[in-house]
N, C-alpha and C positions, 0 to 999 in steps of 0.2 A: 719254955723247952723248948727247944727249935723241931721245926715239923717242915713238909711238904705242903704245899699249898697249890692246890687243882683246882681251877672254874671248870672243869669238861663237865657237862651234863648229857643226858640224854632228851635232847632237845632238836632246834632247827641246825643248829652249826655242828652236831655231835664233835667227831673229830677229824673232820675236814679242813683243808686248808684254805687260803684264799682264792685261790683257782677250783677247787671241788665245788666251795658255795657259789661263786659267781656261774658253774655252771649250772651248778642247781635251782638256782634263781632265774635263769634263762629258759632254762627247760620245764619251769611249772611248778617242781617239783617242794620249792619252798616262795614265799615272797621275801623283797626285800623288808618287810615289816616284821615279819615273824623272824628274820636271821636279827633283823638290829634288836627289838623286842629281847631275842634271847641272851645278846652278847651285852643287852644291860641286866638282864639278872645277872650275868654272872660277873659283871662289874661289881653288882654290891656285893655277890656274896663272897668276894675276896678282897674289894680297895681296903676294908677297915683293918687288915693284917698289914697287906704288900706299901700303902699307902704309896697308889703309883699314878693317882689322877688329880693332877692340879685345877681342873675347872670344867662342870659339866653340862652338853649343851644336849642332853636326851630329847627334851622335846623338841630342837632344832633336827635331831636326825630323826625323828618319827615322823616327823612333817615332809620330810625329803623324799621321803618312803611311798607318798600319796602322787609322785608324777612320777612316768615310767620310767627307769634308772637306764640310763647310756656310757659306754663306756664298755672296755674289755672287760675290769673288775667290778661293773657294775652291783649296786645293794649292798658291797662285802663289806661290815663294819670296822672301824677303825678309831686311831686314836691321833693326836697330832701332837707331838713335841713345843712344850711351851717357851718359845725362843722363835716364833714365828708368827705371823701376821695373819688374824681371820676376821674376817667382815663381824662386827658387832661383839666380838669374844674381847677380852684381854689379854694383855702377853703381861707376866710379871717377872718373867725370867729368871723365877725361883729364889726371887731376891727383897727385903723387908726394907731396902732404901730407899724405895719410892711406890707412890698407888696407881698402876695401873687403870688406861683408858678404856674403852672399847672402840678395838678399831675401825677408821671408817673406810678399810677396804683389806680383800685379803692380795700380801706379797702376792709376787708373781712366782715365785715357785709353789704357795699352797694352790694358786691357778692351777699350775699345770699337775701338781700332786692330785688333787679332785678329778682332774679330765679324765682318770682313770675310771671314774665310775667310784672310789669307794666312797664311804659316808662316815664323817667324824666322828667321832661320840663326845670329843670333849679335849683335854688338852693335857697332855701328861708331866709327872714332876721333873726334875733334875738340878742340878746342885747350883747355889748363885753362879747367873751368869753364862751357864755349863763348863765354870772354866777346872772343873775340880773333878776324877775320877769315879765319885759317890756320890750319888744324896744324903747327908748325914745334917737337917736343918734343924736346929732348935726346937725354934720355930712353928715350921713348917711341919716336921719330922723326918721319920725314915723311911725312906723307898727301902724295902723288903728283897731279898732273891727267893722266888719260889720252891726254889729247889731244898734250900734251906732259912728261913727266916733269920738263922742268927749270924748270916754274914749280906755282904752288898749286893744289890745287882750291878755292881758299875756304874758306869757312867760315861759323860756324861747325860744319854738318852736314858736312865734308870728307869723310868716311868713306864718309856715305850717295852723296854726288855721285858720287864718284869709283868705284863699284862698280854704279849704275846707268848710267853714263856709257859702264863699259867695258864693259858687257852681261853680268858678272857676277848680274845680279837685276831688272827692272825696273820695280821700283817697292821706294823706303826710306823708314823715316819718318825726317819732318826738324822741325827745331821753330827759332823764327826770335823774336829778342828786340832786332836791331833791325838786321834784314837776315840772318839767317844759314842761313833757305830760299834764300833770293832771289840771293844771291850766290854761292856754289856755283852754281847753275842757272846763273847766266850764267856761272860761269868753266868750266864743261863741259860747256855746253849743252845744257840740261834744262828743259822746263818747273818751275816751281819758286809755286805759289800759294802766302801769307800770307792765309788766310780772315779774315772780320770777328772780331771780336774775340765770344769766346764761340759760335761757329760747333761751334765741337768740343769738349769736354771739356777744361778746363782743368788745365795743369800744378799737383800740389796742392802747397799754401803759394801759392800769387801774392794768393788775396785777402785777405793780409795786406797787401800792398803799397797804395798811396794810387792807384797806374796800374799796369793790368797790362798788361806790354810784352810778353810771350812768349807767343807763338802755335803750335802742333803743328801737322802739316802733311804734307805726302808730297814724293819728288821721281823725276819719271817723265822717259822719253823719248816719250810723246804728248799730246793733249788729251785724248783720250778715257780715258787712266787715270785723269788726275785728276779728269776727275770722275765715275769709276766709282768713286773708294775714298767719295768724298762722296757720294755716289746711300747706298753701303754702309754708309758711316757712319751717316748719319742714322737707318737703319733698325734703331740701335741708340740713340742719343738724338739728339732732335731740339730744337734750343731754341724752345720755341713764341714767343719774341719776335722771331724774325729769320724773314724773307720762307724757305717750302723750296726746296729747290734740285731734287729732285729728280733724275733721270739723266739727263741734260744731252746730246746726242748730233747736233748741229746749230747751224748759225751764228743769229743770229739776222735779218731780214733790212731791221729797222728801222738806220738809217742815224744815227751818232753825232756831236753836238759832242765837239770832242778838243782840248785845248790841252797844246801842250808850251812849253819855255821857254827861251828865249836860254840862250845860254853864260854861267855864271858868270865875273867878269874873272879875268885870272889873278894879280892881287895877292892874290886871296879862297880860301879853302879848296874846291874842289869842280871849278875847271878842268877842263874835260872835253878828251882830249889827241884829236887828227886824226881817229884811226879809229871813237872815240866820236859825236865829231861828225858825222861821215858817216853812220853806223848811223843815227843820229837821223835827221836830215834825210831819206835816203834811205826810211823808214819814215815819213818826216809824205806824203812825195809818194804813197807806197803805199798810204795810208788815202785820201790825196784821191781818187787814180786809182779807190776801189772807191766811191766815191760818199758820203764821210765827209764830215762839215766841220772843217773843222782850222786853229787859230789860233797863235799862236806869242805867247807872252807876257814879261814881263819874270819874272826869279825872284823871288819877296812877300817871300823870307826872309833875316833875319842870318844865313849860315853859319856865321862865326864862335861871335855869341852863342848861337845854337842849339845846336852842339856842346858847349861850354864848360858850359851847362847839364844837357845829355844824359849827358855823361861824370858832374856832381855826383850824378843820380840814378842810374845806369847802376853808379857806383861803392859802392852798398850793395849791392849781391848781391855782391861782391868783399868788402865791410866786414864782411856776416853771415856769408861763408862763413870770416872767418879767426874771429871773435869768437865764432859761436854755433855754429860747425862741429860741435862736439860732440851738437849738439840736430837739426841739420837733415839733417848724414850720420851720425849714428847711429856714429861714430868719434871718436878724438882724433886733429886738425890738427896737424901740424907747419908752422904759417906761415912757416917759417924759409924749406922748400920750394919755395914759392910767388916762379912767374916773375914777372920787373919787371914786366909786365902786371897780373897782377893783386894785386902787393904796389899797383905806384903807384895802381891805381883805388883799392885801399881807405883810402890815404893821401890822396887827392886829397877823396874821401866825408867822410873824418873833419874834414880842413882846416874842409870848407866845410856840415860837418853841421848848422850854424843856419842856412845859405844856402838849404836844401832846400824850406822854401815856397815861397821865391820862384822858386826851379828849377821847383816843379811848376807855379807860375801861368805861368811862361814857356812850357812844355811845354805846356798846356792852352790859353794863348794861340795860339799854332804850330799846334794844331789847329782848332783856330775860323780860323784866315784858312786854313788847309790847304780846311776843311770848305765854308766859305762859298764857293769858285768851284765847288761842285757847284752852285749855285743860276744857275751862266751855262752850264756844261759836263754831257756827261754821263759823261769819263774823261778822265786826266790822263795824260799819258808824258810820262815822264822816263828818262834812260838807268836802269839801275840801279846802275852804278858809273862815275866819273867818268873811270877810267884802265883800260887794257887789265889783264889778267890779270897779274901782275908773276911774276918767276920767285921761288923759293924765296931764302929771307934776306932778303928785302923786310921780312917781318916775323919777324925769328927772334927767337925769345926773349931772346936777349942782349942785345936794343938797349936802351938803358934807356927809361922810361918814358913821356918827354914824345917822344921820337922816335917810337917805334912808337906812341902815342893818336895822334898828327899824322897819318902816314901814314895810320893807319885812317880818320878824319875823309877828310884828303881822298880815300882812294878809292872812300868810301862817303859820300856827305853826302845822297842822296836817300831813304836806304830805312826808317832812324830815324822819321822823321812820320808812316807809316802804325801804325809802334806804338805809338806816341802817339795816334791819334787814335782807333784801333782799325778802321780802313777795309780792306777788301782790297784785295789786290794782286798783281801775275804776275808774273811775267820767263817771258818767252820766247824762245830761241836764232833771231833776224831779226838776225844781224849776225855778222862774222865780220874780225879783224883785219888786215892786212898780212902779217904772219906764220902767216893760216890758222887762230888758233884762235877758239872761238866767244867771242858777243858777246851780251848778253840785252839787252831792250827792257823796261823795266819799265811797265805800266800798272796805275793805280789808279783803284776805281770807290765810291761813296758807300759809306756803315758801311750791311753789309744785302745790296749787290748784287751777293752773286759770283758770282751768275749771268750776268752781263752779262759778266762777267771773264772764264768761260769762253765764252760764245757768241761770241765777239770773237778767243777763241783760237783757234777750230776753222775762224773767215774767216782768221785771221793762218796755219794752219799750212797751208789749201787754197790759196791765192793764193803762199805764200813757202815752199814745204816747205821745213822745216831736214833737215841733212844727220847723220844720225849714226854712229856710230864706226864702225859693220859696215861705211862702205864701205871700209875698212880690214883688212878680214877673211882678204883675202887675202895678205899680207903676212904678218901675226901665228898664222897657223895653226903 
């Protein structure tokens, strides 16, 4: 029987967000140790149902609190997605195809992430190699949505989303190769920003690809937590070729020109269901009432062609894990253990390897079309997802590749474009389904204009505050 899962307790964390917890620690109202112990207690309370934690490092997290915490978010408990390297911890990528060894060092991004003062309690679940939009591994288990455990938490940053939405921690690391931060943000009612390309330190090794489509980020419950993280991360590394973000704390009074798209025809991939369409239309009215200039446009892309070429390129990741995993993962890879989706992606890339230059040209052309819209508009609005959050099983690892890839493309046709262009995009929990599940709205800005998105997010949070899962704390204590 489905139910809501809430980790919120009357403890040191309360219902505070990351900024609130950091302020309480800095003022001595609570200690970093108390915050960490509370998060561990919460994790143990709900993880048996949510299955969101891939690896626990509680003892290390507790020992970290003995030193005076430093950083803007000093002492705030967090988790890190299990596809990046933390010294002393394994990185299993959600796959049974190899046995991970403990990392000898942090990745460069993890150094940036931890420079903010966040204290990691462990690593979170993801689908195999982060390639799919739901974590439903038959051996590692299913990561469930705290709003309704019959439903997926989205992906690939599934575990991070489930832990933040349920209240275990206020912020967790995510990353996004085709929507993997924004998709779970939509499914779990969170704020999920995919930043501009090169805004944060990149995942190591991506410089070898002709197009870098993977972006680090975070999932949070409040806009100010997302803003605070980027301001703190910028102190460790700031890309001089991008506009400085700084600490953004308020909306901008400037009224914006915002475009949104007509519904894609039913016979084409990506048709929006009734609840999704209603959310977009109501958000357009909300923006108009707030004084923004809103215009509806025809969808300018051929979704079928775009998805075919994106999957051709995307399959290169699976192909590399299969054929060069010994070097990438520093371990012997048994490809016979690959899930159907991973194997299918690898085979698709292998069949189309000589079409890779064509696929890259099509993707870049798509990016140029997308970017050209910003000559007329300040913001583009779309759904995050074309359909409501599905139940567990919709993305079952046992499904054949063709079926699961078609389902993934139909579910998330809007998010991969920004991975190609490098433009920033954010999911905000501005809608609800008829069943009471959260639903995100997707806002996209020109390259480098991450600040514009956060300022708009502040405004939307004020005019239509989203409810958090702690509204159900009473029935889950």
